[in-house]
N, C-alpha and C positions, 0 to 999 in steps of 0.2 A: 407608057402603060396606061390603059384606060381605067376609069373608076371601077367598072364592073370586073375587069381582069384582076385588078388589085384586090378587090373584095373576095373574089374566088380564091386567090392565092392565100389570103389571110385565113379564110375558112379552112382551106386544106391544111395549113400549118396548125391551126387550132385543133382540128380533128386528131392530130397526132399527139397532142399534149394530154396529160392526165387532167382530171376535172379540177383539181386544186390549182394547177398552173393556168388552166382556162379561166378560172375565177380571178386570178391575179391579173391576167391580160385584160379581162373585162373591167376590173377596178381601175387599172391604168388608163384604159380608154375613157372611162367616166371622168377621171381626173383631168385628162386632156381636154375633154369637152367642156368641163367647168372652167378651165383656164382661158377659154376663148374670149376675146373682148366682146362686150355686149354693146348694143346701141346701133346707131345708123352711121355708116361711113360719111365723112365730110363731103366727099364727092357727090353723094346722093342729096345732100342738103344745099349744095352750091346754087341750085336754081332759085332758092329763097333769098339769095343775097340781094340786098337793096330793096326788099319788099316793104320793110318797116321804115317809116319816115324818121329822119335823124332826131327831130324834136321828140318823137315818141320814145325813141331809144334813150335819149337823155332823161326824160321823165321817169322811165322805168329804172334807170341806173340810180337816180336820186332817191326813188322810193325804196329800192333795195338797200342802198347805203344808209338811209335814215331808219329803216324799220327792221332790217334783218340782224341776226346775231344779238338780239336783245331778249332778255328773259322777263316774262310777265309773271311776277311772283304770285299774283292773284288769279292766275288762269286756272290753277288746280284747286 
């Protein structure tokens, strides 16, 4: 079934429902949309593999380990 054919069938089914049930279907569709994973799939990022030099990655790793997850009590 194509996307447009499925959309038409969903619309036909919705048209047969009372407004309150249509609202429930809408809320369910919203919940499904919000549950979709966000971000960029790994396969789309694979082209960047090997772009950063190993020494740079090691320096970034050390900086993260040394400075992250520390609270600066004088910051506020």
